[in-house]
C-alpha positions as CSV (number, residue, x, y, z in Angstrom):
1,M,101.7,110.4,76.4
2,G,100.8,111.5,80.0
3,R,102.5,114.2,81.8
4,L,105.4,113.9,84.7
5,A,104.1,114.4,88.7
6,I,106.9,114.8,91.1
7,T,106.1,114.3,94.6
8,C,108.2,115.9,97.2
9,G,108.6,116.7,100.8
10,H,107.7,120.1,102.4
11,S,111.7,121.3,102.4
12,L,111.3,121.9,98.7
13,L,108.8,124.4,99.4
14,A,111.0,127.0,101.4
15,P,110.2,130.2,101.0
16,D,113.3,131.5,101.1
17,L,113.8,129.7,97.7
18,T,113.3,130.7,94.1
19,S,113.4,128.2,91.5
20,T,112.5,127.1,88.1
21,V,111.2,124.0,89.5
22,F,108.2,126.1,91.1
23,P,108.5,128.7,88.1
24,A,106.4,132.1,88.6
25,R,103.5,130.8,85.8
26,A,102.6,128.1,88.4
27,R,99.5,128.0,90.0
28,R,97.7,125.8,92.3
29,R,95.6,123.8,91.1
30,P,93.0,120.8,92.7
31,A,93.3,117.6,91.4
32,H,90.3,115.3,91.6
33,G,90.5,111.5,92.1
34,P,88.5,108.6,92.9
35,E,89.5,109.1,96.5
36,G,89.2,113.1,96.9
37,A,90.6,116.1,95.3
38,V,94.5,117.1,96.6
39,T,96.1,120.6,95.6
40,A,98.9,120.4,93.3
41,L,101.0,122.9,91.8
42,D,100.7,123.0,88.1
43,A,104.0,123.9,86.3
44,G,102.7,123.1,82.4
45,E,104.7,120.5,81.7
46,Y,104.1,118.2,85.1
47,L,102.8,118.8,88.5
48,V,104.4,119.5,91.9
49,L,102.9,117.5,94.8
50,P,104.0,117.8,98.0
51,R,103.0,114.4,99.7
52,H,102.6,115.6,103.5
53,G,100.3,119.0,102.0
54,L,100.8,122.1,100.4
55,D,99.2,124.6,103.1
56,C,99.9,121.9,106.0
57,Y,102.0,119.6,107.4
58,V,100.6,115.5,107.5
59,P,102.8,113.3,109.0
60,P,104.6,110.5,107.3
61,H,101.8,107.7,108.8
62,L,99.1,109.6,108.0
63,V,99.9,110.6,104.7
64,D,96.9,109.4,102.0
65,H,98.7,107.7,99.1
66,A,96.2,106.1,97.4
67,R,94.4,109.9,97.5
68,N,97.8,111.4,96.2
69,L,98.4,109.1,93.6
70,G,94.7,108.6,92.1
71,A,94.5,112.4,91.8
72,L,97.9,112.6,89.8
73,Q,96.5,109.8,87.5
74,A,93.3,112.0,86.8
75,A,94.7,115.6,85.8
76,G,96.8,113.2,83.5
77,C,99.8,112.1,85.1
78,D,101.6,108.6,84.0
79,R,104.8,108.5,85.8
80,V,106.3,110.0,89.0
81,L,109.7,111.1,90.0
82,A,109.2,110.9,93.6
83,I,111.7,112.8,96.0
84,G,112.1,111.8,99.3
85,S,114.7,112.3,102.3
86,V,116.3,109.4,104.0
87,G,118.8,108.8,106.9
88,A,121.8,106.2,105.9
89,L,122.0,102.8,107.1
90,R,125.5,102.9,106.0
91,T,128.7,105.4,106.8
92,D,129.9,105.1,103.6
93,L,126.8,107.5,102.5
94,P,126.8,110.8,103.9
95,V,125.2,113.7,103.8
96,G,124.1,114.6,100.8
97,T,124.6,111.5,98.8
98,V,121.3,110.5,96.2
99,V,120.7,107.0,96.2
100,V,118.4,106.2,93.2
101,P,116.9,102.7,94.9
102,D,116.0,99.4,93.4
103,D,114.2,97.9,95.7
104,F,112.1,98.5,99.0
105,I,111.4,97.0,102.2
106,A,107.7,97.5,104.0
107,L,107.0,94.4,105.7
108,D,105.0,96.4,108.5
109,Q,103.5,99.1,107.2
110,P,99.5,99.4,107.2
111,P,97.9,98.2,103.3
112,V,98.2,100.6,100.5
113,A,95.0,99.9,98.5
114,V,93.7,101.9,95.6
115,Y,91.2,99.2,94.9
116,D,89.6,96.7,97.3
117,D,89.2,93.7,94.3
118,A,92.2,92.0,92.2
119,R,93.2,94.9,91.0
120,G,95.0,95.5,94.2
121,H,97.3,92.1,93.7
122,V,100.5,93.9,91.9
123,I,104.2,93.4,92.5
124,A,105.5,96.0,94.3
125,G,108.8,98.5,93.1
126,F,110.2,100.6,91.2
127,T,109.6,100.5,87.4
128,P,113.0,99.5,85.8
129,D,113.4,101.5,82.6
130,W,111.6,104.9,84.3
131,R,114.3,104.4,87.3
132,A,117.0,104.0,84.7
133,R,116.3,107.0,82.6
134,V,115.6,108.8,86.1
135,L,119.0,107.2,87.3
136,D,120.8,108.8,83.7
137,A,119.3,112.5,84.3
138,W,120.3,112.9,87.7
139,S,123.6,111.5,87.2
140,R,124.3,114.2,84.4
141,A,122.8,116.7,86.2
142,S,123.9,116.5,89.3
143,A,127.5,116.8,87.8
144,S,127.0,121.1,87.4
145,S,125.5,121.1,90.5
146,A,127.6,120.1,93.2
147,M,125.1,117.7,94.3
148,G,126.6,114.7,96.3
149,A,127.7,111.1,94.5
150,V,124.7,109.5,92.7
151,V,124.7,105.7,93.8
152,D,123.0,103.7,91.5
153,G,120.6,101.0,93.3
154,G,119.9,100.3,96.7
155,V,117.6,99.3,99.5
156,Y,115.0,101.3,101.0
157,W,113.4,100.8,104.2
158,Q,110.1,102.3,105.2
159,T,109.4,102.6,108.6
160,S,105.9,104.0,109.9
161,G,107.1,107.5,111.7
162,P,106.9,110.0,112.6
163,R,109.0,109.5,115.1
164,F,112.6,108.7,114.4
165,E,114.2,105.0,114.8
166,T,115.5,103.5,117.7
167,R,119.5,102.2,117.8
168,A,118.6,98.7,117.6
169,E,116.3,99.2,115.3
170,I,118.6,100.3,112.9
171,R,120.8,98.0,113.7
172,L,118.4,95.6,112.7
173,L,117.7,97.4,109.0
174,A,121.2,98.0,108.5
175,Q,121.4,94.4,107.9
176,H,119.0,94.6,104.8
177,A,119.0,97.9,103.3
178,D,120.9,100.9,102.4
179,V,118.1,103.7,103.9
180,V,115.2,104.4,105.7
181,G,112.5,106.7,104.9
182,M,108.9,106.9,105.6
183,T,106.8,107.3,102.8
184,V,108.5,105.8,99.3
185,A,107.5,102.9,99.5
186,S,104.1,102.7,100.2
187,E,103.9,105.6,97.6
188,C,104.9,103.8,95.0
189,T,102.7,100.8,96.1
190,A,100.0,103.0,95.2
191,A,101.6,104.1,92.0
192,N,102.1,100.4,90.5
193,Q,98.3,99.7,91.4
194,L,97.5,102.2,89.2
195,G,99.8,101.6,86.4
196,M,102.5,105.1,86.8
197,A,105.6,104.8,86.2
198,Y,107.6,105.5,89.4
199,A,111.0,105.8,90.4
200,A,113.2,108.2,93.5
201,V,115.4,109.6,94.2
202,C,116.2,109.5,97.5
203,V,118.8,112.2,99.5
204,V,120.8,111.4,102.3
205,D,120.2,114.2,104.9
206,N,121.8,112.5,108.1
207,L,122.8,109.1,109.4
208,A,120.5,107.3,110.5
209,N,120.5,106.5,114.5
210,G,123.9,105.2,115.9
211,I,125.3,105.4,112.6
212,G,126.5,108.9,113.3
213,E,127.9,109.9,116.2
214,G,125.6,113.2,116.6
215,D,122.2,114.0,117.8
216,V,119.5,112.8,114.7
217,A,117.0,114.9,114.6
218,E,119.5,117.6,114.5
219,E,121.5,115.8,112.1
220,F,118.4,115.7,110.1
221,A,117.2,119.7,110.0
222,A,120.7,120.7,109.2
223,G,121.2,117.8,106.8
224,K,118.2,119.4,105.0
225,L,119.0,123.3,105.1
226,Q,122.2,121.6,103.7
227,N,120.8,119.7,100.5
228,Q,118.1,122.2,100.3
229,E,119.4,124.3,97.0
230,R,121.7,121.7,95.3
231,L,118.3,119.3,95.2
232,I,116.4,122.3,93.3
233,A,119.5,123.2,91.6
234,T,119.7,119.6,90.2
235,L,115.8,119.5,89.7
236,E,115.8,122.5,87.6
237,V,118.0,120.8,85.0
238,V,115.7,117.2,85.5
239,A,112.3,118.2,85.5
240,P,111.7,119.6,82.0
241,E,114.0,116.8,80.8
242,L,112.0,114.5,82.0
243,A,109.0,116.3,81.4
244,T,109.4,115.2,77.5
245,G,109.7,112.3,75.9
246,V,108.3,108.6,76.7
247,A,108.2,107.2,80.0
């Protein structure tokens, strides 16, 4: 059995937060894959890869998912727990809600191609058995961390970023999806091409533009801060559990 990889955004790297998700023994390590090297945090039982970079910030539309996932696989990882920040497309998904999506839409995205041959012809999607295990572990752990409600299933719509969507765009998206983000679908596709199990935990940091009443950028910043500590508290329980057993 391979190792667990956790992919996440920058909100989990806040310097004022202490956590066993990134324990003192965790060390920086270069992970070398076919597309190049990336820097991850090695916690022993699992690797943590900030998809936007560890010492810099790569905006969503420039993240090299093929390089990231290829490097994680080369480092021995065979399954991915993705943590994603999302905007809710429904008013009944308030800030703090956790959605474990079971499908996604990414029609207008640039192609993700780990391979330049027929191996790229995969049917993209979340890995059912692995998603079920992540959902079970997260649901049990969130009860003790006071994380928001955990929703089983939902459609994730990926937009290109880095800008937020217009109100008209959100009205369109809301007819077909439940949450909106900028990275998870492409990252999942790269994992699919590599044969890695993939599941995502999407945390609602804001209501999408026009779904809520406030300024979406301000709500996004406030929501991230509101969710940080509870998200990390849940990960402290979930990560060691998912690092053991079969994917």
